[in-house]
BALOBA-1460 file (C-alpha; in Angstrom, 3 decimals):
// residues 110
<rec num="1" residu="m" x="-11.449" y="-3.577" z="-4.736"/>
<rec num="2" residu="a" x="-14.671" y="-1.753" z="-5.640"/>
<rec num="3" residu="k" x="-13.584" y="1.504" z="-3.971"/>
<rec num="4" residu="s" x="-10.236" y="1.494" z="-5.744"/>
<rec num="5" residu="h" x="-12.018" y="0.802" z="-9.041"/>
<rec num="6" residu="e" x="-14.297" y="3.787" z="-8.371"/>
<rec num="7" residu="l" x="-11.211" y="5.924" z="-7.733"/>
<rec num="8" residu="s" x="-9.705" y="4.814" z="-11.025"/>
<rec num="9" residu="l" x="-12.938" y="5.621" z="-12.868"/>
<rec num="10" residu="s" x="-13.078" y="9.058" z="-11.227"/>
<rec num="11" residu="v" x="-9.538" y="9.806" z="-12.363"/>
<rec num="12" residu="y" x="-10.340" y="8.748" z="-15.911"/>
<rec num="13" residu="k" x="-13.418" y="11.006" z="-15.886"/>
<rec num="14" residu="i" x="-11.570" y="14.152" z="-14.806"/>
<rec num="15" residu="t" x="-8.342" y="13.855" z="-16.780"/>
<rec num="16" residu="p" x="-9.889" y="14.786" z="-20.157"/>
<rec num="17" residu="l" x="-10.364" y="18.244" z="-18.615"/>
<rec num="18" residu="f" x="-6.585" y="18.655" z="-18.251"/>
<rec num="19" residu="p" x="-4.632" y="20.570" z="-20.912"/>
<rec num="20" residu="r" x="-3.849" y="18.610" z="-24.064"/>
<rec num="21" residu="e" x="-0.097" y="19.001" z="-23.522"/>
<rec num="22" residu="e" x="-0.421" y="16.843" z="-20.386"/>
<rec num="23" residu="t" x="-1.603" y="13.809" z="-22.382"/>
<rec num="24" residu="y" x="1.757" y="12.051" z="-22.121"/>
<rec num="25" residu="g" x="2.712" y="13.684" z="-18.830"/>
<rec num="26" residu="l" x="0.478" y="14.149" z="-15.839"/>
<rec num="27" residu="i" x="-2.615" y="12.541" z="-17.395"/>
<rec num="28" residu="s" x="-0.720" y="9.380" z="-18.228"/>
<rec num="29" residu="q" x="1.025" y="9.237" z="-14.847"/>
<rec num="30" residu="l" x="-2.164" y="9.880" z="-12.862"/>
<rec num="31" residu="r" x="-4.172" y="7.314" z="-14.790"/>
<rec num="32" residu="r" x="-1.401" y="4.725" z="-14.485"/>
<rec num="33" residu="a" x="-1.055" y="5.252" z="-10.732"/>
<rec num="34" residu="a" x="-4.812" y="5.170" z="-10.094"/>
<rec num="35" residu="s" x="-5.454" y="2.078" z="-12.212"/>
<rec num="36" residu="s" x="-2.491" y="0.319" z="-10.614"/>
<rec num="37" residu="v" x="-4.284" y="0.264" z="-7.258"/>
<rec num="38" residu="p" x="-7.147" y="-2.095" z="-8.202"/>
<rec num="39" residu="a" x="-4.898" y="-3.992" z="-10.626"/>
<rec num="40" residu="n" x="-2.477" y="-4.897" z="-7.827"/>
<rec num="41" residu="i" x="-5.315" y="-5.861" z="-5.505"/>
<rec num="42" residu="a" x="-6.712" y="-8.138" z="-8.204"/>
<rec num="43" residu="e" x="-3.314" y="-9.654" z="-8.888"/>
<rec num="44" residu="g" x="-2.804" y="-10.232" z="-5.175"/>
<rec num="45" residu="c" x="-6.126" y="-12.046" z="-4.922"/>
<rec num="46" residu="g" x="-4.678" y="-14.713" z="-7.174"/>
<rec num="47" residu="c" x="-1.742" y="-15.373" z="-4.886"/>
<rec num="48" residu="n" x="-1.138" y="-18.380" z="-2.707"/>
<rec num="49" residu="g" x="-0.889" y="-17.254" z="0.895"/>
<rec num="50" residu="n" x="-1.300" y="-14.107" z="2.935"/>
<rec num="51" residu="r" x="2.320" y="-13.003" z="2.738"/>
<rec num="52" residu="e" x="2.289" y="-12.741" z="-1.065"/>
<rec num="53" residu="f" x="-1.165" y="-11.119" z="-1.051"/>
<rec num="54" residu="a" x="0.075" y="-8.555" z="1.490"/>
<rec num="55" residu="r" x="2.991" y="-7.712" z="-0.817"/>
<rec num="56" residu="f" x="0.569" y="-6.795" z="-3.616"/>
<rec num="57" residu="l" x="-1.539" y="-4.775" z="-1.190"/>
<rec num="58" residu="e" x="1.590" y="-2.843" z="-0.224"/>
<rec num="59" residu="i" x="2.274" y="-2.090" z="-3.889"/>
<rec num="60" residu="a" x="-1.363" y="-0.976" z="-4.277"/>
<rec num="61" residu="s" x="-0.927" y="1.308" z="-1.265"/>
<rec num="62" residu="r" x="2.169" y="2.874" z="-2.801"/>
<rec num="63" residu="s" x="0.261" y="3.480" z="-6.023"/>
<rec num="64" residu="a" x="-2.508" y="5.133" z="-4.004"/>
<rec num="65" residu="s" x="0.078" y="7.437" z="-2.418"/>
<rec num="66" residu="e" x="1.448" y="8.231" z="-5.860"/>
<rec num="67" residu="t" x="-2.098" y="9.025" z="-7.034"/>
<rec num="68" residu="e" x="-2.504" y="11.281" z="-4.015"/>
<rec num="69" residu="y" x="0.596" y="13.258" z="-5.003"/>
<rec num="70" residu="y" x="-0.456" y="13.627" z="-8.643"/>
<rec num="71" residu="l" x="-3.811" y="14.994" z="-7.484"/>
<rec num="72" residu="i" x="-1.998" y="17.583" z="-5.354"/>
<rec num="73" residu="l" x="0.138" y="18.508" z="-8.355"/>
<rec num="74" residu="a" x="-2.932" y="18.784" z="-10.596"/>
<rec num="75" residu="q" x="-4.612" y="21.079" z="-8.089"/>
<rec num="76" residu="d" x="-1.513" y="23.258" z="-7.718"/>
<rec num="77" residu="l" x="-1.291" y="23.529" z="-11.508"/>
<rec num="78" residu="k" x="-4.954" y="24.629" z="-11.476"/>
<rec num="79" residu="y" x="-6.119" y="21.593" z="-13.452"/>
<rec num="80" residu="l" x="-8.454" y="20.624" z="-10.602"/>
<rec num="81" residu="g" x="-10.729" y="22.814" z="-8.568"/>
<rec num="82" residu="t" x="-10.682" y="22.615" z="-4.795"/>
<rec num="83" residu="k" x="-13.965" y="20.706" z="-4.555"/>
<rec num="84" residu="t" x="-12.948" y="18.124" z="-7.155"/>
<rec num="85" residu="h" x="-9.566" y="17.688" z="-5.508"/>
<rec num="86" residu="e" x="-11.195" y="17.184" z="-2.099"/>
<rec num="87" residu="e" x="-13.591" y="14.569" z="-3.483"/>
<rec num="88" residu="l" x="-10.791" y="12.646" z="-5.190"/>
<rec num="89" residu="n" x="-8.479" y="12.994" z="-2.211"/>
<rec num="90" residu="n" x="-11.216" y="11.626" z="0.057"/>
<rec num="91" residu="q" x="-11.515" y="8.613" z="-2.237"/>
<rec num="92" residu="v" x="-7.752" y="8.033" z="-2.115"/>
<rec num="93" residu="t" x="-7.709" y="8.386" z="1.664"/>
<rec num="94" residu="e" x="-10.517" y="5.861" z="2.047"/>
<rec num="95" residu="v" x="-8.765" y="3.370" z="-0.251"/>
<rec num="96" residu="k" x="-5.493" y="3.779" z="1.671"/>
<rec num="97" residu="r" x="-7.278" y="3.203" z="4.996"/>
<rec num="98" residu="m" x="-8.972" y="0.088" z="3.668"/>
<rec num="99" residu="l" x="-5.686" y="-1.268" z="2.334"/>
<rec num="100" residu="t" x="-3.970" y="-0.600" z="5.661"/>
<rec num="101" residu="r" x="-6.696" y="-2.383" z="7.607"/>
<rec num="102" residu="l" x="-6.577" y="-5.372" z="5.285"/>
<rec num="103" residu="m" x="-2.793" y="-5.584" z="5.533"/>
<rec num="104" residu="q" x="-3.046" y="-5.437" z="9.335"/>
<rec num="105" residu="k" x="-5.587" y="-8.285" z="9.328"/>
<rec num="106" residu="l" x="-3.368" y="-10.377" z="7.088"/>
<rec num="107" residu="d" x="-0.381" y="-9.679" z="9.341"/>
<rec num="108" residu="a" x="-2.367" y="-10.667" z="12.434"/>
<rec num="109" residu="a" x="-3.456" y="-13.889" z="10.746"/>
<rec num="110" residu="s" x="0.150" y="-14.864" z="9.973"/>
């Protein structure tokens, strides 16, 4: 969960640099998607059984993919520079890989 929390913090740090008119648009959507990743992992940790935990990990993975798209959109709109986008995208990719591995381990344990 630490890596997904770091991703969420990174998103919160860069979004104040976006145009003010994006406050209720892209900023809100990006922050919501990024913070949903660790929130779903945390919620899943409180579940009884691997199957239910895996369901929350899948939701977290979807939120990570949504975050990935919003970062692409922000870069294409010139709200993010290439280097910043690459750094954030690398974080998202790492979180998605970790989630996939954990879901595979849970599936194998079932």
